[in-house]
C-alpha positions as CSV (number, residue, x, y, z in Angstrom):
1,M,98.7,73.8,130.8
2,S,99.5,76.6,128.3
3,S,99.6,75.7,124.6
4,A,103.3,76.7,124.6
5,A,104.0,74.2,127.4
6,E,102.1,71.5,125.5
7,S,104.4,71.7,122.5
8,A,107.6,72.1,124.6
9,T,110.1,69.3,125.1
10,A,110.6,67.8,128.6
11,G,114.2,69.2,128.6
12,F,112.9,72.7,128.0
13,L,110.3,72.4,130.8
14,V,112.8,70.9,133.3
15,W,115.2,73.8,132.5
16,R,112.4,76.4,132.9
17,L,111.2,74.8,136.1
18,S,114.8,74.7,137.5
19,M,115.2,78.4,136.6
20,K,111.9,79.3,138.2
21,W,112.9,77.4,141.4
22,R,116.3,79.0,141.5
23,V,114.9,82.5,141.2
24,A,112.2,81.8,143.8
25,V,114.7,80.5,146.3
26,D,117.1,83.4,145.6
27,R,114.3,85.8,146.4
28,A,113.1,83.8,149.4
29,V,116.5,83.5,151.2
30,A,117.8,87.0,150.2
31,P,116.5,88.6,153.4
32,L,118.7,86.0,155.3
33,G,121.7,87.1,153.4
34,L,121.9,84.0,151.3
35,T,121.8,83.0,147.6
36,H,120.2,79.8,146.3
37,A,123.6,78.2,145.9
38,Q,124.6,79.1,149.4
39,Y,121.3,77.8,150.7
40,A,121.8,74.5,148.8
41,L,125.2,74.0,150.3
42,M,124.2,75.0,153.8
43,A,120.9,73.0,153.8
44,S,122.8,69.9,152.5
45,L,125.5,70.4,155.1
46,Y,122.8,70.8,157.8
47,G,121.2,67.5,156.8
48,M,124.5,65.6,156.6
49,Q,125.6,66.9,160.0
50,R,122.3,65.8,161.5
51,S,123.1,62.3,160.2
52,G,126.5,62.5,162.0
53,L,128.6,63.4,159.0
54,Q,131.2,66.1,158.6
55,P,131.6,66.0,154.9
56,S,134.6,67.1,152.8
57,Q,134.0,69.8,150.2
58,R,134.3,67.1,147.6
59,R,131.6,65.0,149.2
60,L,129.3,68.0,149.5
61,A,129.9,68.9,145.8
62,D,128.9,65.3,144.9
63,H,125.8,65.6,147.1
64,T,124.7,68.9,145.7
65,G,125.7,68.5,142.1
66,L,127.7,71.7,142.3
67,E,131.2,71.8,140.8
68,P,133.9,71.2,143.5
69,L,135.7,74.5,142.6
70,Y,132.4,76.3,143.1
71,V,131.7,74.6,146.4
72,S,135.2,75.7,147.5
73,K,134.4,79.3,146.6
74,L,131.1,79.2,148.3
75,A,132.6,77.6,151.4
76,R,135.3,80.3,151.7
77,A,132.6,83.1,151.4
78,L,130.4,81.3,154.0
79,E,133.4,80.9,156.3
80,A,134.2,84.7,155.9
81,A,130.6,85.4,156.9
82,G,130.9,83.2,160.0
83,L,128.4,80.6,158.8
84,V,130.7,77.7,157.9
85,A,133.9,76.3,159.4
86,R,136.5,74.7,157.2
87,T,139.0,72.4,158.8
88,R,141.7,70.0,157.4
89,D,140.5,66.4,157.2
90,P,142.8,64.4,159.7
91,D,142.7,61.4,157.3
92,D,143.5,63.4,154.2
93,P,145.4,66.7,154.6
94,R,144.5,67.7,151.1
95,A,140.8,67.6,151.9
96,M,138.8,70.3,153.7
97,Q,135.9,69.2,156.0
98,L,132.9,71.6,156.4
99,S,130.6,72.2,159.3
100,L,128.1,74.8,160.2
101,T,128.9,77.3,162.9
102,E,126.3,78.1,165.6
103,Q,125.2,81.1,163.5
104,G,125.2,79.0,160.4
105,H,122.8,76.5,162.1
106,D,120.5,79.3,163.1
107,I,120.4,80.9,159.6
108,T,120.0,77.4,157.9
109,R,117.1,76.5,160.2
110,R,115.4,79.7,159.3
111,A,116.1,79.3,155.6
112,I,114.8,75.8,155.5
113,K,111.5,77.0,157.0
114,V,111.3,79.7,154.3
115,V,112.1,77.3,151.5
116,Q,109.6,74.7,152.9
117,G,106.9,77.3,152.7
118,L,107.9,78.1,149.2
119,L,107.7,74.4,148.3
120,D,104.3,74.2,149.8
121,Q,103.2,77.1,147.6
122,L,104.7,75.8,144.4
123,L,103.4,72.2,144.9
124,E,99.9,73.3,145.8
125,P,98.6,72.7,142.2
126,L,99.6,69.1,142.6
127,G,97.8,68.8,146.0
128,G,100.6,69.9,148.3
129,Q,104.0,68.4,149.3
130,D,102.4,65.3,150.8
131,S,100.0,64.5,147.9
132,P,100.4,61.3,145.8
133,R,101.0,63.5,142.7
134,A,103.8,65.4,144.4
135,R,105.4,62.1,145.7
136,Q,105.1,60.7,142.2
137,L,106.8,63.8,140.7
138,T,109.6,63.5,143.2
139,R,110.1,59.8,142.3
140,E,110.2,60.7,138.6
141,L,112.6,63.5,139.0
142,A,114.9,61.2,141.1
143,T,114.8,58.7,138.3
144,L,115.9,61.3,135.8
145,L,118.7,62.5,138.1
146,D,120.0,58.9,138.3
147,V,120.5,58.7,134.5
148,P,124.3,59.2,133.8
149,L,125.3,62.1,131.7
150,D,127.5,59.9,129.6
151,P,126.0,56.4,129.4
152,H,129.0,55.2,127.3
153,A,131.4,56.1,130.1
154,E,129.3,54.2,132.6
155,N,129.4,51.1,130.3
156,E,133.2,51.4,130.0
157,K,133.5,51.5,133.8
158,E,131.4,48.3,134.1
159,Q,133.6,46.5,131.5
160,S,136.9,47.5,133.2
């Protein structure tokens, strides 16, 4: 670990790591015509569809952590590219459901392979994706993601 990293805060390191990851994924999926955000949306949609779900844009936004308006913009661009289909939800005409097209499935499968290779490369210093250190890092990151942004709002909800 560099001396600069030793004196850095956890927040700074998480930010730097997230920026490094975003740039790495952008570069890795660019040959497939995707950005990191498009990949995140399509890979999430791919996984949800494999589980039998056809999520709404809102549900996909919640899953990815992207803003709903941004997911809507991404979905429209991916629809125009022939990768995603947007249809009205029969149970809620205000909501749009998303699904991958056949071309979208193909691109997403290829992109997932590319990103998995990138993940193998970036987690090698911890012993690889399946190492105990990498699994522990994943658990710790998940713990941090579960912390609400505004703990006071969470407490108010519980008291209501």
